[in-house]
C-alpha positions in Angstrom: 0.0 0.0 0.0 1.3 3.5 -0.9 1.9 5.9 1.9 0.6 9.4 1.2 1.9 12.6 2.9 -1.4 12.8 4.8 -0.5 9.5 6.4 2.9 10.5 7.5 3.5 11.9 10.9 5.8 14.9 11.4 9.1 13.7 12.8 8.8 16.4 15.6 5.7 14.7 16.9 7.3 11.3 16.8 10.4 12.6 18.5 8.5 14.4 21.2 6.2 11.5 22.0 7.2 8.4 20.0 4.5 6.1 21.6 1.7 8.5 20.6 3.2 8.8 17.1 3.2 5.0 16.7 -0.4 4.7 17.9 -1.6 7.4 15.5 0.4 6.0 12.6 -1.1 2.5 13.2 -4.6 3.9 13.5 -4.1 6.0 10.3 -3.0 2.9 8.4 -5.6 0.5 9.9 -8.7 2.8 9.9 -8.2 6.1 8.2 -6.5 5.0 5.0 -9.9 4.5 3.3 -10.9 8.1 4.1 -10.5 11.3 2.1 -7.0 12.9 2.4 -8.4 16.1 4.1 -10.2 13.9 6.7 -7.0 12.0 7.3 -5.1 15.2 7.8 -7.7 16.8 10.1 -8.1 13.7 12.2 -4.3 13.0 12.6 -3.8 16.7 13.5 -6.5 16.4 16.1 -5.1 13.1 17.5 -1.6 14.6 17.7 -3.0 17.6 19.5 -4.9 15.5 22.0 -2.1 13.0 22.7 0.4 15.8 23.2 -2.1 17.5 25.6 -2.9 14.3 27.4 0.8 13.5 27.9 1.3 16.7 29.8 -1.6 16.1 32.3 -0.6 15.2 35.9 0.4 11.6 36.3 1.4 10.9 32.7 5.0 12.0 33.0 5.1 13.4 29.5 4.2 10.1 28.0 1.1 9.0 26.1 -0.7 6.0 27.6 -4.0 5.0 25.8 -5.4 3.9 29.2 -5.2 7.5 30.4 -8.0 8.5 28.0 -11.0 9.0 30.2 -14.2 10.9 29.9 -12.9 13.5 32.3 -9.7 14.0 30.1 -11.9 14.4 27.0 -14.2 16.9 28.6 -11.2 19.0 29.8 -9.7 18.7 26.3 -12.9 19.8 24.5 -13.7 22.6 26.9 -11.2 25.3 25.6 -11.6 24.4 21.9 -12.8 27.5 20.1 -16.1 26.5 18.5 -18.8 23.9 18.7 -18.0 22.7 15.2 -14.3 22.2 16.1 -15.3 20.3 19.2 -17.5 18.0 17.2 -14.7 17.4 14.8 -12.4 16.5 17.7 -15.1 14.3 19.2 -15.5 12.4 15.9 -11.7 11.9 15.5 -11.3 10.8 19.1 -14.4 8.5 19.0 -13.0 6.5 16.2 -9.5 6.3 17.7 -10.9 5.2 21.1 -13.2 2.6 19.4 -10.1 1.2 17.6 -8.2 1.1 20.9 -11.1 -0.7 22.6 -12.2 -3.1 19.9 -8.9 -3.9 18.1 -6.4 -3.6 21.0 -8.6 -4.1 24.1 -6.8 -1.2 25.8 -10.0 0.5 26.9 -12.9 -1.1 28.7 -15.4 1.2 27.0 -15.2 4.1 24.6 -14.8 7.2 26.8 -16.1 9.5 24.1 -19.6 7.9 24.3 -21.8 10.1 26.5 -19.6 13.2 26.1 -22.0 15.8 24.6 -21.0 18.9 22.8 -23.5 21.6 23.6 -24.7 23.8 20.8 -22.8 27.0 20.4 -24.3 29.8 22.4 -25.5 32.8 20.6 -23.0 35.6 20.7 -23.8 38.5 23.0 -24.5 41.8 21.4 -21.3 43.7 20.7 -20.7 47.3 21.7 -20.6 49.7 18.9 -17.3 51.4 18.0 -16.8 55.1 18.5 -17.3 55.7 14.7 -20.5 53.7 14.7 -21.9 55.6 17.6 -20.9 58.9 15.9 -22.7 57.9 12.7 -25.9 56.8 14.5 -26.0 59.9 16.8 -25.4 62.2 13.8 -28.2 60.5 11.8 -30.6 60.9 14.8 -29.5 64.5 15.3 -30.1 65.4 11.7 -33.5 63.7 11.7 -34.4 65.2 15.1 -37.2 62.7 15.6 -38.6 61.6 18.9 -38.0 57.8 18.3 -34.3 58.3 17.7 -34.0 60.4 20.9 -35.8 57.7 22.8 -33.4 55.1 21.6 -30.5 57.1 23.1 -32.3 58.0 26.3 -33.4 54.4 27.0 -31.0 52.1 25.2 -27.7 53.9 25.6 -26.7 52.2 22.3 -24.5 49.5 23.8 -27.5 47.5 24.9 -28.8 47.2 21.4 -27.6 44.3 19.1 -26.1 46.2 16.3 -25.7 49.1 14.0 -28.3 47.9 11.4 -31.1 47.9 14.0 -30.1 51.4 15.2 -30.0 52.6 11.6 -33.5 51.1 11.1 -34.8 52.9 14.2 -33.1 56.2 13.2 -34.6 56.1 9.7 -38.2 55.5 11.0 -40.2 58.7 11.0 -42.3 59.8 14.0 -45.5 59.3 11.9 -44.9 55.5 11.6 -45.5 54.4 15.2 -45.8 50.7 14.3 -42.4 50.6 12.5 -40.6 47.3 13.1 -37.2 47.2 14.9 -35.9 44.1 13.2 -32.9 43.8 10.9 -35.1 43.2 7.8 -35.8 46.9 7.1 -32.3 48.3 7.2 
């Protein structure tokens, strides 16, 4: 079987943690070889990141031991990852790896990834407008000199509203349109 560059591990990873590199190489050859090159690359990168992280946890003495993969370790690893989609990709990569360690090598009693849930990404909180954005909005309201715009500033203090488009929509409403909508659709 031909070895592609996606199947090769960087020598730095193998030198830093040769046991982890050997496990990842064997998994790549046994299981991932049939997958798309981009998937192989993404999964091996995630496995390297996880095994390096796990080897630095207390009690592992800078060595990777498959038996050290626990649900707690996985939850602590997933927690700081930047996004829900990245966490799901990590979960998929580690689930297959743990299943392989469990079924083919009997190193895990059960797959520790099972039961680890990745919550949906929380909606981002409204951001505060920049000084330039606040200037534009206030200038528009001042030029229009309508009561609705003045009320927005008196009650909302700008930073409590979700964004410039909503404020522009409010600022553009005329006082003779009391049922004007405050959604993003009209801006």
